[in-house]
Kinemage of the C-alpha trace (Angstrom):
@kinemage 1
@onewidth
@group {chain A} dominant
@subgroup {mainchain}
@vectorlist {calphas} color= white
{ca unk a 1} P 27.893 84.919 69.240
{ca unk a 2} L 30.293 86.923 69.195
{ca unk a 3} L 29.819 87.228 73.116
{ca unk a 4} L 30.300 83.616 73.174
{ca unk a 5} L 33.577 83.207 70.812
{ca unk a 6} L 34.960 85.860 72.694
{ca unk a 7} L 34.145 84.085 76.256
{ca unk a 8} L 35.680 81.132 74.985
{ca unk a 9} L 38.971 83.069 73.345
{ca unk a 10} L 39.165 84.764 76.744
{ca unk a 11} L 39.508 81.795 78.750
{ca unk a 12} L 41.889 79.826 76.252
{ca unk a 13} L 44.272 83.167 76.546
{ca unk a 14} L 44.072 82.833 80.621
{ca unk a 15} L 44.162 79.341 81.147
{ca unk a 16} L 47.327 78.314 83.148
{ca unk a 17} L 50.391 77.422 81.294
{ca unk a 18} L 52.522 76.512 84.724
{ca unk a 19} L 51.106 74.864 87.392
{ca unk a 20} L 53.246 73.939 90.627
{ca unk a 21} L 52.212 71.735 93.300
{ca unk a 22} L 53.409 70.918 96.807
{ca unk a 23} L 56.683 71.302 95.172
{ca unk a 24} L 59.882 70.964 97.416
{ca unk a 25} L 63.474 70.121 96.549
{ca unk a 26} L 66.175 68.867 99.667
{ca unk a 27} L 69.906 68.212 98.334
{ca unk a 28} L 70.641 65.185 100.292
{ca unk a 29} L 74.281 64.619 101.650
{ca unk a 30} L 76.148 62.261 99.907
{ca unk a 31} L 77.635 59.418 102.562
{ca unk a 32} L 81.202 58.229 102.247
{ca unk a 33} L 80.902 55.590 105.164
{ca unk a 34} L 77.856 53.388 106.111
{ca unk a 35} L 76.797 54.286 109.523
{ca unk a 36} L 74.323 51.230 110.461
{ca unk a 37} L 72.798 53.552 113.316
{ca unk a 38} L 71.167 55.756 111.092
{ca unk a 39} L 67.938 53.249 110.531
{ca unk a 40} L 67.906 54.437 106.592
{ca unk a 41} L 67.293 58.133 107.364
{ca unk a 42} L 69.060 60.463 105.057
{ca unk a 43} L 69.964 63.826 105.866
{ca unk a 44} L 69.958 67.063 103.841
{ca unk a 45} L 68.684 70.506 102.812
{ca unk a 46} L 65.925 71.450 102.324
{ca unk a 47} L 65.668 74.223 99.886
{ca unk a 48} L 62.230 74.905 99.095
{ca unk a 49} L 59.187 73.396 100.255
{ca unk a 50} L 55.629 73.528 99.899
{ca unk a 51} L 55.449 75.537 96.408
{ca unk a 52} L 52.361 76.218 94.794
{ca unk a 53} L 52.102 78.467 91.493
{ca unk a 54} L 49.971 78.799 88.404
{ca unk a 55} L 51.048 81.080 85.833
{ca unk a 56} L 48.896 82.234 82.826
{ca unk a 57} L 50.111 81.417 79.630
{ca unk a 58} L 51.848 84.469 77.505
{ca unk a 59} L 51.927 86.291 80.971
{ca unk a 60} L 55.533 88.062 82.406
{ca unk a 61} L 56.393 86.639 85.889
{ca unk a 62} L 59.573 87.777 88.141
{ca unk a 63} L 60.413 85.853 91.662
{ca unk a 64} L 61.990 88.029 93.738
{ca unk a 65} L 63.789 86.657 97.294
{ca unk a 66} L 66.727 87.022 99.584
{ca unk a 67} L 70.187 85.637 98.542
{ca unk a 68} L 70.048 82.037 99.180
{ca unk a 69} L 66.158 81.660 99.050
{ca unk a 70} L 66.083 78.502 96.512
{ca unk a 71} L 64.837 80.829 93.407
{ca unk a 72} L 67.372 79.113 90.974
{ca unk a 73} L 66.752 75.869 92.364
{ca unk a 74} L 63.010 76.426 91.583
{ca unk a 75} L 63.678 77.706 88.202
{ca unk a 76} L 65.785 74.659 87.543
{ca unk a 77} L 63.218 72.464 88.553
{ca unk a 78} L 60.917 73.971 86.475
{ca unk a 79} L 63.626 73.790 83.540
{ca unk a 80} L 63.583 70.120 84.407
{ca unk a 81} L 67.243 70.266 84.939
{ca unk a 82} L 66.949 68.773 88.164
{ca unk a 83} L 64.160 66.411 89.441
{ca unk a 84} L 62.164 67.876 92.507
{ca unk a 85} L 61.915 65.862 95.762
{ca unk a 86} L 58.440 66.285 96.407
{ca unk a 87} L 55.452 67.409 94.583
{ca unk a 88} L 54.986 68.249 90.745
{ca unk a 89} L 55.475 70.517 87.912
{ca unk a 90} L 52.817 70.471 85.303
{ca unk a 91} L 52.783 72.634 81.709
{ca unk a 92} L 49.837 72.547 79.205
{ca unk a 93} L 48.308 69.828 81.464
{ca unk a 94} L 51.338 67.781 81.605
{ca unk a 95} L 53.538 66.651 84.172
{ca unk a 96} L 57.146 67.425 83.225
{ca unk a 97} L 59.945 64.700 83.359
{ca unk a 98} L 63.096 66.222 82.523
{ca unk a 99} L 64.416 69.450 79.781
{ca unk a 100} L 62.195 70.145 76.567
{ca unk a 101} L 62.244 72.245 73.699
{ca unk a 102} L 58.695 73.735 74.846
{ca unk a 103} L 61.150 75.841 77.507
{ca unk a 104} L 64.177 78.363 76.855
{ca unk a 105} L 66.478 78.497 79.615
{ca unk a 106} L 69.141 81.752 79.649
{ca unk a 107} L 71.445 81.817 82.437
{ca unk a 108} L 73.187 84.545 84.049
{ca unk a 109} L 77.019 83.607 82.600
{ca unk a 110} L 75.767 83.195 78.978
{ca unk a 111} L 76.625 79.457 78.538
{ca unk a 112} L 77.701 80.038 75.076
{ca unk a 113} L 80.157 77.776 73.410
{ca unk a 114} L 83.564 79.729 73.201
{ca unk a 115} L 84.548 77.332 70.219
{ca unk a 116} L 81.983 78.393 68.148
{ca unk a 117} L 80.863 81.740 66.462
{ca unk a 118} L 77.657 83.400 67.347
{ca unk a 119} L 75.783 82.232 64.607
{ca unk a 120} L 76.863 78.527 64.950
{ca unk a 121} L 76.294 78.839 68.700
{ca unk a 122} L 72.134 78.967 67.779
{ca unk a 123} L 72.846 76.314 64.666
{ca unk a 124} L 73.952 73.868 67.324
{ca unk a 125} L 70.378 74.911 69.191
{ca unk a 126} L 68.468 74.425 65.613
{ca unk a 127} L 70.061 70.991 64.893
{ca unk a 128} L 69.405 69.604 68.533
{ca unk a 129} L 66.211 70.817 68.200
{ca unk a 130} L 65.326 69.996 64.805
{ca unk a 131} L 67.661 67.168 63.602
{ca unk a 132} L 65.628 67.264 60.248
{ca unk a 133} L 65.801 70.638 59.190
{ca unk a 134} L 68.289 71.345 56.338
{ca unk a 135} L 71.633 73.066 56.589
{ca unk a 136} L 70.171 76.055 54.606
{ca unk a 137} L 66.930 75.986 56.858
{ca unk a 138} L 69.098 76.125 60.293
{ca unk a 139} L 71.021 79.024 59.083
{ca unk a 140} L 68.184 81.133 57.445
{ca unk a 141} L 66.560 80.484 61.514
{ca unk a 142} L 69.647 81.515 63.160
{ca unk a 143} L 70.403 84.827 60.953
{ca unk a 144} L 66.569 85.472 62.010
{ca unk a 145} L 66.868 85.784 65.960
{ca unk a 146} L 70.598 87.896 65.376
{ca unk a 147} L 68.671 90.096 63.546
{ca unk a 148} L 65.851 90.100 66.322
{ca unk a 149} L 68.577 91.294 68.476
{ca unk a 150} L 70.714 93.553 66.655
{ca unk a 151} L 73.632 90.931 65.979
{ca unk a 152} L 73.484 89.953 61.973
{ca unk a 153} L 76.783 91.722 62.000
{ca unk a 154} L 78.279 90.075 64.627
{ca unk a 155} L 77.226 86.319 64.043
{ca unk a 156} L 80.647 85.321 62.301
{ca unk a 157} L 82.449 86.745 65.959
{ca unk a 158} L 83.370 84.055 68.550
{ca unk a 159} L 82.383 84.578 72.312
{ca unk a 160} L 85.241 85.770 73.314
{ca unk a 161} L 84.957 89.118 70.696
{ca unk a 162} L 81.847 89.828 72.360
{ca unk a 163} L 80.911 92.423 75.262
{ca unk a 164} L 78.740 90.784 78.096
{ca unk a 165} L 75.663 92.592 76.699
{ca unk a 166} L 76.454 90.861 73.331
{ca unk a 167} L 76.893 87.341 74.461
{ca unk a 168} L 73.404 88.123 76.488
{ca unk a 169} L 71.524 88.995 73.323
{ca unk a 170} L 73.323 85.956 71.380
{ca unk a 171} L 71.866 83.421 74.112
{ca unk a 172} L 68.338 85.305 74.060
{ca unk a 173} L 68.362 85.070 70.252
{ca unk a 174} L 69.738 80.941 70.351
{ca unk a 175} L 66.688 80.521 73.185
{ca unk a 176} L 64.125 82.022 71.300
{ca unk a 177} L 65.403 79.916 67.853
{ca unk a 178} L 63.759 76.593 69.391
{ca unk a 179} L 60.109 78.436 69.023
{ca unk a 180} L 59.999 77.521 73.368
{ca unk a 181} L 56.106 78.315 74.701
{ca unk a 182} L 58.215 79.607 78.187
{ca unk a 183} L 61.486 81.647 78.957
{ca unk a 184} L 62.682 80.595 82.168
{ca unk a 185} L 65.696 83.463 83.357
{ca unk a 186} L 68.191 83.219 85.886
{ca unk a 187} L 69.409 87.024 86.577
{ca unk a 188} L 70.464 87.201 83.364
{ca unk a 189} L 71.055 91.070 83.277
{ca unk a 190} L 72.932 90.879 86.740
{ca unk a 191} L 76.762 91.022 85.552
{ca unk a 192} L 76.150 93.927 83.407
{ca unk a 193} L 76.089 97.678 83.831
{ca unk a 194} L 73.520 99.948 84.483
{ca unk a 195} L 73.163 101.207 80.997
{ca unk a 196} L 73.213 98.228 78.940
{ca unk a 197} L 71.304 96.139 81.541
{ca unk a 198} L 68.325 99.298 80.448
{ca unk a 199} L 68.996 98.820 76.800
{ca unk a 200} L 68.065 95.142 77.292
{ca unk a 201} L 65.351 95.242 79.231
{ca unk a 202} L 63.896 96.930 76.652
{ca unk a 203} L 64.513 94.402 74.423
{ca unk a 204} L 63.287 91.939 76.111
{ca unk a 205} L 59.969 93.767 76.284
{ca unk a 206} L 59.522 94.222 72.698
{ca unk a 207} L 61.060 90.452 71.741
{ca unk a 208} L 58.180 89.033 74.437
{ca unk a 209} L 55.387 91.541 73.206
{ca unk a 210} L 56.328 90.485 69.398
{ca unk a 211} L 56.701 86.236 70.191
{ca unk a 212} L 53.957 86.033 72.931
{ca unk a 213} L 56.009 83.611 75.425
{ca unk a 214} L 55.233 83.005 78.864
{ca unk a 215} L 58.538 84.351 80.734
{ca unk a 216} L 59.348 83.102 84.339
{ca unk a 217} L 62.425 85.637 85.589
{ca unk a 218} L 64.658 84.965 88.761
{ca unk a 219} L 65.993 88.816 89.498
{ca unk a 220} L 67.236 90.473 92.839
{ca unk a 221} L 66.022 93.660 91.130
{ca unk a 222} L 63.091 95.201 92.592
{ca unk a 223} L 62.945 97.875 89.797
{ca unk a 224} L 63.711 95.101 86.937
{ca unk a 225} L 60.975 93.090 88.294
{ca unk a 226} L 58.741 95.898 88.218
{ca unk a 227} L 59.602 97.455 84.608
{ca unk a 228} L 58.987 93.600 83.180
{ca unk a 229} L 56.470 91.781 85.286
{ca unk a 230} L 52.523 91.180 85.031
{ca unk a 231} L 52.984 89.393 88.572
{ca unk a 232} L 55.835 89.239 90.611
{ca unk a 233} L 55.900 86.341 93.335
{ca unk a 234} L 58.172 86.360 96.595
{ca unk a 235} L 60.334 83.720 98.277
{ca unk a 236} L 60.856 83.521 101.887
{ca unk a 237} L 64.192 83.346 103.500
{ca unk a 238} L 66.159 79.974 103.365
{ca unk a 239} L 66.325 77.094 104.161
{ca unk a 240} L 62.842 75.482 103.551
{ca unk a 241} L 61.972 78.363 101.706
{ca unk a 242} L 58.482 79.258 100.785
{ca unk a 243} L 56.077 81.066 98.558
{ca unk a 244} L 55.404 84.822 100.774
{ca unk a 245} L 53.042 86.272 99.061
{ca unk a 246} L 52.250 86.967 94.924
{ca unk a 247} L 52.012 90.610 93.968
{ca unk a 248} L 49.894 91.753 90.333
{ca unk a 249} L 52.013 94.471 88.815
{ca unk a 250} L 48.486 96.008 87.592
{ca unk a 251} L 50.720 98.965 85.419
{ca unk a 252} L 49.416 100.006 82.100
{ca unk a 253} L 51.552 98.130 79.117
{ca unk a 254} L 53.340 99.510 77.352
{ca unk a 255} L 55.307 101.126 80.041
{ca unk a 256} L 57.722 104.172 80.284
{ca unk a 257} L 60.519 103.862 82.270
{ca unk a 258} L 60.316 107.502 83.727
{ca unk a 259} L 56.805 107.225 84.335
{ca unk a 260} L 55.997 104.477 85.674
{ca unk a 261} L 58.441 105.592 88.837
{ca unk a 262} L 56.257 108.277 89.091
{ca unk a 263} L 53.012 106.095 89.676
{ca unk a 264} L 51.577 105.893 92.848
{ca unk a 265} L 50.442 102.154 92.479
{ca unk a 266} L 54.305 101.663 91.285
{ca unk a 267} L 55.626 103.120 94.571
{ca unk a 268} L 53.391 101.466 97.148
{ca unk a 269} L 54.749 98.288 95.200
{ca unk a 270} L 57.917 98.851 95.936
{ca unk a 271} L 57.501 99.971 99.334
{ca unk a 272} L 55.836 96.567 99.754
{ca unk a 273} L 58.304 94.704 97.995
{ca unk a 274} L 60.956 96.696 100.167
{ca unk a 275} L 60.015 95.679 102.965
{ca unk a 276} L 59.791 92.053 102.181
{ca unk a 277} L 63.141 91.715 101.256
{ca unk a 278} L 64.433 93.909 104.104
{ca unk a 279} L 62.392 91.572 106.751
{ca unk a 280} L 63.901 88.126 105.236
{ca unk a 281} L 67.269 89.428 104.751
{ca unk a 282} L 67.307 90.448 108.593
{ca unk a 283} L 65.720 86.447 108.995
{ca unk a 284} L 68.999 84.733 107.270
{ca unk a 285} L 71.580 87.412 109.081
{ca unk a 286} L 69.739 86.090 112.253
{ca unk a 287} L 69.820 82.469 111.577
{ca unk a 288} L 73.962 83.193 110.756
């Protein structure tokens, strides 16, 4: 009996939360005049093509690749902010048709509303997703997530009064407050100094462990991907970028930054990632 129940719980834990099937995105050029010779053909820029990927529930996955390879395009498609030209995106067995509260998105530029205070930015998201909640419930929930990121004392400050690291913590609190099943992060720490970046990486890992969400992270940093991820997805150079490889990061959790950097497996994967990025970056330079 126990064996059966453990098998069942294991299968529930490991099912695919997100699946991408033959996903492609072409950005078509806007025509300013009618060309009767084109015979209806539309030219455009193919950012990504033939993307197939499965991500299991509650896993942390990083997507890495050279500049211009369509990483952000892929994240925007998963978020429902753009529509694919071909293929489909399935979450929990259902094809997505646009944005939804099941996916929280965190951008590099914070995307906070400057005329609202820290707590009001979170309340705005909560009121949008949960219109039936009382004002008191919304305020209490907003405070809870500000406490989680250590910013309760800054609740009445405006974004202009916050440092870059504090703004990104507000963005993380806002994304988590709507109780998403998936967190989509587009280079959230790219513009921060090294010390703040390290602090927020550790905070993110702590929040991820407590909240049990699936995370998809876009990053240029090999070290960041290795510290945070269960799996790293490598993309080829664009245009028409594809997934070149998927690498499992079999490093023990919780991870100590200094200890894992001495781990032979860490060094082996790091070398593979460096070779990939160097090769694909050179491919971009040869084309340009």
